[in-house]
GUBA-660110 format. One record per atom (N, C-alpha, C, O): residue in one letter; x, y, z. Coordinates in steps of 0.05 Angstrom, whole numbers, padded with zeros to 5 digits, always signed. Layout:
# residues N
AXYZ ...
END
This chain:
# residues 152
M+00175-00441-00164 M+00200-00434-00150 M+00194-00426-00122 M+00176-00411-00116 M+00209-00437-00103 M+00205-00431-00075 M+00221-00406-00068 M+00244-00402-00077 S+00209-00389-00053 S+00223-00364-00045 S+00232-00367-00016 S+00220-00383+00000 A+00251-00352-00008 A+00261-00352+00019 A+00239-00342+00038 A+00226-00322+00031 R+00236-00354+00060 R+00217-00345+00081 R+00232-00328+00101 R+00256-00328+00103 F+00216-00312+00115 F+00227-00294+00135 F+00234-00310+00160 F+00220-00328+00168 S+00256-00302+00172 S+00263-00312+00199 S+00271-00288+00216 S+00270-00265+00206 G+00277-00292+00240 G+00285-00270+00257 G+00309-00255+00246 G+00313-00231+00251 R+00326-00269+00231 R+00350-00256+00219 R+00343-00238+00196 R+00359-00221+00188 S+00318-00240+00186 S+00310-00224+00163 S+00303-00195+00170 S+00304-00177+00153 F+00298-00190+00196 F+00287-00164+00204 F+00309-00144+00211 F+00328-00150+00226 D+00305-00120+00201 D+00321-00097+00211 D+00303-00083+00231 D+00279-00081+00228 T+00315-00074+00253 T+00300-00062+00274 T+00311-00035+00281 T+00336-00031+00281 T+00294-00015+00285 T+00303+00011+00293 T+00295+00017+00322 T+00274+00008+00331 L+00313+00030+00336 L+00308+00038+00364 L+00322+00064+00368 L+00347+00066+00363 F+00308+00084+00377 F+00319+00111+00381 F+00332+00122+00355 F+00353+00135+00356 G+00319+00116+00333 G+00328+00126+00307 G+00352+00112+00295 G+00363+00121+00275 E+00361+00091+00308 E+00385+00076+00298 E+00377+00047+00293 E+00359+00036+00305 F+00391+00034+00274 F+00388+00006+00271 F+00401-00009+00294 F+00423-00002+00302 V+00387-00029+00304 V+00399-00045+00326 V+00395-00074+00318 V+00376-00082+00303 H+00413-00091+00327 H+00411-00120+00323 H+00400-00131+00350 H+00414-00128+00370 V+00377-00143+00349 V+00365-00153+00373 V+00370-00183+00375 V+00371-00197+00355 K+00373-00193+00400 K+00374-00221+00404 K+00346-00233+00402 K+00342-00254+00390 S+00327-00218+00413 S+00299-00225+00410 S+00282-00200+00413 S+00290-00181+00426 A+00258-00201+00402 A+00239-00179+00405 A+00211-00190+00403 A+00206-00207+00386 T+00193-00180+00420 T+00165-00187+00417 T+00148-00162+00422 T+00155-00144+00437 A+00126-00161+00408 A+00106-00140+00412 A+00079-00155+00414 A+00071-00170+00395 T+00065-00152+00436 T+00041-00166+00441 T+00018-00147+00445 T+00018-00130+00463 I-00003-00149+00428 I-00027-00132+00431 I-00046-00146+00450 I-00052-00169+00448 N-00056-00130+00469 N-00077-00139+00487 N-00102-00123+00481 N-00103-00099+00485 D-00122-00136+00470 D-00147-00123+00462 D-00169-00135+00479 D-00175-00158+00478 E-00181-00118+00495 E-00202-00127+00514 E-00230-00124+00502 E-00250-00122+00517 S-00232-00125+00476 S-00259-00126+00463 S-00272-00152+00473 S-00259-00172+00479 A-00299-00151+00476 A-00313-00174+00487 A-00340-00178+00474 A-00350-00160+00461 V-00350-00202+00479 V-00377-00208+00469 V-00397-00193+00487 V-00394-00191+00511 A-00419-00183+00474 A-00441-00170+00489 A-00463-00191+00493 A-00467-00209+00477 H-00477-00188+00515 H-00499-00207+00521 H-00525-00192+00527 H-00524-00170+00538 T-00546-00203+00518 T-00573-00193+00526 T-00588-00217+00538 T-00592-00237+00524 R-00595-00215+00563 R-00608-00236+00578 R-00592-00262+00575 R-00604-00284+00573 G-00566-00260+00576 G-00549-00284+00576 G-00543-00296+00549 G-00530-00316+00546 V-00553-00283+00528 V-00550-00293+00500 V-00531-00274+00486 V-00533-00249+00488 T-00512-00285+00471 T-00494-00268+00456 T-00509-00250+00437 T-00527-00258+00423 D-00501-00224+00437 D-00515-00204+00421 D-00496-00183+00412 D-00499-00159+00420 G-00476-00190+00396 G-00456-00170+00386 G-00431-00170+00403 G-00424-00190+00416 Y-00418-00147+00403 Y-00393-00144+00418 Y-00389-00115+00426 Y-00403-00097+00417 T-00371-00111+00445 T-00363-00085+00453 T-00333-00082+00448 T-00318-00101+00451 D-00325-00058+00439 D-00297-00052+00436 D-00285-00046+00463 D-00295-00030+00478 G-00263-00060+00469 G-00250-00057+00495 G-00225-00040+00492 G-00217-00032+00470 K-00212-00035+00514 K-00187-00020+00514 K-00165-00037+00502 K-00167-00062+00502 V-00145-00024+00491 V-00122-00038+00479 V-00096-00029+00491 V-00094-00007+00502 A-00077-00046+00490 A-00049-00040+00498 A-00031-00057+00482 A-00039-00078+00471 C-00006-00049+00479 C+00014-00065+00465 C+00039-00065+00483 C+00051-00044+00488 D+00047-00089+00491 D+00071-00092+00507 D+00094-00100+00489 D+00091-00116+00471 V+00118-00090+00495 V+00141-00094+00479 V+00164-00105+00496 V+00167-00096+00519 E+00179-00124+00486 E+00202-00133+00500 E+00225-00137+00480 E+00221-00149+00459 V+00248-00127+00486 V+00271-00128+00468 V+00295-00137+00484 V+00301-00127+00506 E+00310-00157+00474 E+00334-00166+00487 E+00358-00159+00469 E+00358-00165+00445 L+00377-00146+00481 L+00401-00136+00466 L+00426-00145+00478 L+00428-00149+00503 D+00447-00150+00462 D+00473-00156+00474 D+00485-00129+00483 D+00474-00108+00477 L+00507-00130+00498 L+00518-00106+00510 L+00527-00086+00489 L+00526-00062+00494 K+00537-00095+00467 K+00546-00077+00445 K+00522-00061+00435 K+00524-00036+00432 Q+00499-00074+00430 Q+00475-00060+00421 Q+00462-00043+00443 Q+00450-00022+00438 F+00465-00052+00468 F+00454-00038+00490 F+00467-00010+00494 F+00455+00008+00505 K+00491-00007+00484 K+00505+00019+00485 K+00488+00041+00472 K+00490+00064+00480 K+00472+00034+00452 K+00455+00053+00439 K+00433+00063+00458 K+00425+00086+00457 V+00423+00045+00474 V+00403+00052+00494 V+00417+00069+00516 V+00406+00090+00524 H+00441+00062+00523 H+00456+00077+00543 H+00461+00105+00534 H+00460+00124+00549 T+00468+00108+00508 T+00472+00135+00497 T+00447+00152+00498 T+00448+00175+00505 A+00424+00139+00492 A+00398+00154+00494 A+00393+00162+00523 A+00382+00184+00528 A+00399+00145+00542 A+00395+00151+00570 A+00413+00173+00579 A+00405+00191+00594 K+00438+00172+00570 K+00457+00193+00577 K+00448+00220+00567 K+00449+00241+00581 K+00438+00220+00542 K+00428+00245+00530 K+00403+00256+00545 K+00400+00280+00548 A+00386+00237+00554 A+00362+00245+00569 A+00367+00251+00598 A+00350+00263+00612 G+00390+00244+00608 G+00397+00249+00636 G+00391+00225+00654 G+00400+00225+00677 S+00377+00205+00645 S+00371+00181+00660 S+00357+00161+00642 S+00347+00168+00621 Y+00356+00136+00651 Y+00341+00116+00635 Y+00311+00122+00635 Y+00298+00120+00615 R+00301+00130+00659 R+00272+00137+00660 R+00266+00162+00644 R+00242+00166+00637 G+00286+00178+00639 G+00281+00203+00625 G+00280+00200+00594 G+00274+00219+00580 I+00285+00176+00584 I+00284+00171+00555 I+00255+00175+00547 I+00237+00162+00557 E+00250+00192+00528 E+00223+00198+00518 E+00213+00174+00501 E+00229+00160+00488 P+00187+00170+00500 P+00176+00150+00481 P+00185+00155+00453 P+00187+00178+00444 D+00190+00133+00439 D+00200+00135+00411 D+00187+00113+00395 D+00179+00093+00405 D+00187+00118+00369 D+00175+00098+00350 D+00196+00076+00345 D+00220+00080+00347 M+00185+00052+00340 M+00202+00029+00334 M+00191+00015+00310 M+00167+00014+00306 M+00209+00005+00293 M+00201-00008+00268 M+00216-00035+00265 M+00240-00037+00272 F+00202-00055+00255 F+00213-00081+00248 F+00207-00085+00218 F+00184-00084+00210 Y+00228-00089+00202 Y+00224-00090+00173 Y+00241-00113+00161 Y+00264-00116+00167 A+00227-00128+00144 A+00241-00149+00129 A+00232-00148+00099 A+00209-00142+00093 D+00251-00153+00081 D+00245-00153+00053 D+00264-00173+00040 D+00288-00171+00042 N+00253-00192+00025 N+00270-00212+00012 N+00269-00209-00018 N+00277-00227-00033 G+00259-00187-00028 G+00257-00182-00057 G+00230-00190-00069 G+00222-00179-00089 E+00217-00209-00056 E+00190-00217-00065 E+00169-00208-00045 E+00148-00199-00053 D+00174-00211-00020 D+00155-00204+00001 D+00168-00184+00020 D+00193-00182+00022 E+00151-00169+00034 E+00162-00152+00055 E+00143-00153+00078 E+00119-00159+00075 D+00153-00147+00102 D+00137-00147+00126 D+00147-00123+00143 D+00171-00120+00147 K+00128-00107+00152 K+00136-00083+00166 K+00116-00079+00189 K+00092-00077+00185 V+00127-00078+00214 V+00111-00073+00237 V+00122-00047+00250 V+00146-00045+00256 E+00104-00028+00255 E+00112-00003+00267 E+00097+00000+00294 E+00073-00004+00296 L+00112+00008+00314 L+00101+00012+00341 L+00106+00042+00347 L+00128+00051+00344 F+00085+00056+00355 F+00088+00085+00358 F+00088+00093+00388 F+00072+00085+00404 G+00108+00110+00394 G+00109+00121+00421 G+00116+00101+00442 G+00102+00099+00463 V+00136+00084+00437 V+00143+00063+00457 V+00158+00075+00480 V+00179+00088+00476 K+00148+00072+00504 K+00162+00080+00529 K+00175+00056+00540 K+00162+00036+00548 F+00201+00057+00542 F+00216+00034+00552 F+00224+00036+00582 F+00228+00058+00592 V+00225+00014+00595 V+00235+00011+00622 V+00255-00012+00622 V+00251-00031+00607 L+00276-00010+00637 L+00295-00032+00639 L+00282-00055+00654 L+00267-00051+00673 A+00288-00079+00645 A+00277-00103+00658 A+00301-00118+00670 A+00309-00113+00692 D+00311-00137+00654 D+00334-00153+00664 D+00360-00139+00657 D+00368-00138+00634 I+00372-00127+00678 I+00397-00111+00673 I+00422-00128+00678 I+00444-00120+00670 L+00418-00151+00690 L+00441-00169+00694 L+00432-00198+00694 L+00413-00205+00709 N+00445-00214+00679 N+00438-00243+00677 N+00464-00257+00671 N+00472-00261+00648 I+00478-00266+00692 I+00504-00278+00689 I+00502-00308+00694 I+00492-00317+00715 D+00512-00324+00675 D+00513-00353+00678 D+00542-00361+00671 D+00549-00363+00648 P+00558-00367+00692 P+00586-00374+00687 P+00590-00399+00670 P+00611-00403+00659 E+00569-00416+00668 E+00571-00441+00653 E+00564-00437+00623 E+00568-00455+00607 S+00554-00413+00616 S+00544-00408+00589 S+00565-00394+00572 S+00580-00378+00582 S+00564-00400+00546 S+00582-00385+00528 S+00565-00364+00512 S+00576-00351+00494 D+00540-00361+00519 D+00523-00341+00506 D+00532-00313+00513 D+00544-00308+00535 K+00527-00294+00495 K+00534-00266+00500 K+00517-00256+00523 K+00494-00264+00526 T+00527-00238+00539 T+00512-00225+00560 T+00492-00206+00547 T+00498-00192+00528 T+00468-00206+00558 T+00447-00189+00546 T+00433-00173+00568 T+00436-00178+00592 R+00418-00153+00558 R+00400-00137+00575 R+00373-00136+00562 R+00371-00136+00537 K+00352-00135+00578 K+00325-00134+00568 K+00312-00107+00574 K+00314-00096+00595 L+00298-00097+00553 L+00281-00074+00556 L+00252-00083+00554 L+00245-00099+00537 K+00235-00073+00571 K+00206-00077+00568 K+00195-00050+00562 K+00206-00029+00571 G+00173-00049+00549 G+00160-00023+00542 G+00131-00027+00535 G+00120-00049+00535 F+00119-00004+00530 F+00091-00004+00522 F+00086+00019+00503 F+00099+00040+00505 V+00068+00014+00484 V+00061+00034+00464 V+00043+00056+00478 V+00024+00049+00492 T+00050+00081+00473 T+00036+00103+00486 T+00021+00121+00467 T+00004+00137+00476 S+00026+00119+00441 S+00014+00137+00421 S-00013+00126+00412 S-00016+00102+00409 P-00032+00144+00407 P-00058+00135+00395 P-00054+00124+00366 P-00072+00111+00356 L-00031+00130+00354 L-00025+00117+00328 L-00022+00087+00331 L-00026+00071+00313 F-00014+00079+00355 F-00013+00052+00365 F+00006+00034+00348 F+00030+00037+00350 V-00005+00017+00332 V+00010-00003+00317 V+00000-00004+00288 V-00024-00004+00283 N+00019-00004+00269 N+00013-00009+00241 N+00026-00035+00232 N+00049-00040+00239 I+00011-00051+00218 I+00022-00077+00207 I+00020-00075+00177 I-00002-00074+00166 N+00043-00074+00164 N+00045-00071+00135 N+00028-00047+00125 N+00013-00049+00106 G+00030-00025+00140 G+00017+00000+00132 G-00012+00002+00140 G-00024+00023+00136 V-00024-00018+00152 V-00052-00018+00161 V-00053-00014+00191 V-00041-00030+00206 P-00067+00007+00201 P-00068+00011+00229 P-00085-00011+00243 P-00104-00021+00232 Y-00077-00018+00268 Y-00092-00037+00283 Y-00119-00024+00292 Y-00140-00037+00291 L-00117+00001+00300 L-00141+00015+00310 L-00156+00028+00287 L-00144+00037+00268 S-00182+00029+00289 S-00199+00042+00269 S-00200+00072+00273 S-00192+00082+00294 K-00209+00087+00253 K-00212+00116+00256 K-00232+00122+00278 K-00229+00142+00292 E-00252+00105+00281 E-00271+00109+00303 E-00257+00106+00330 E-00263+00121+00349 D-00238+00087+00333 D-00223+00083+00358 D-00208+00108+00365 D-00207+00116+00389 T-00196+00121+00345 T-00177+00143+00351 T-00190+00171+00346 T-00175+00191+00346 R-00216+00172+00342 R-00229+00198+00337 R-00223+00217+00360 R-00224+00210+00384 G-00216+00242+00353 G-00209+00262+00373 G-00182+00259+00385 G-00173+00277+00399 L-00167+00238+00378 L-00140+00234+00388 L-00119+00240+00367 L-00096+00248+00374 I-00126+00235+00342 I-00108+00239+00319 I-00121+00259+00300 I-00144+00255+00292 S-00106+00280+00293 S-00118+00300+00275 S-00109+00295+00246 S-00117+00309+00228 
END
């Protein structure tokens, strides 16, 4: 028996503690781990710094939730970093990605195309700030060695 596969429509997304419907969302991990060399010959690797960039596109109705958070904080830049979760479950499989301490900045605040019938959207860009970093289906991306002294 074939089971339903996940699509973008399968995911519930939280932002500022509320469910939001996103037009699109991406989270990209940048890991600068690299190969080590001894006299020009590969000889292991070094752990590099990591970062996770986030981009979320919302229609104006969903963007009101961001606006409410900004109003509460006193400004858009004043919004404190917050955790974000993407979750899908079809009864057989589940997928859960958690991003910790995401600090958002506004990106595309206006994009008007008089020829288009698409809904008007706004984009948020952000970056993960917490040493908890990213969990994928309950497994952290970073090792305990990576976060020693940062997480108790």
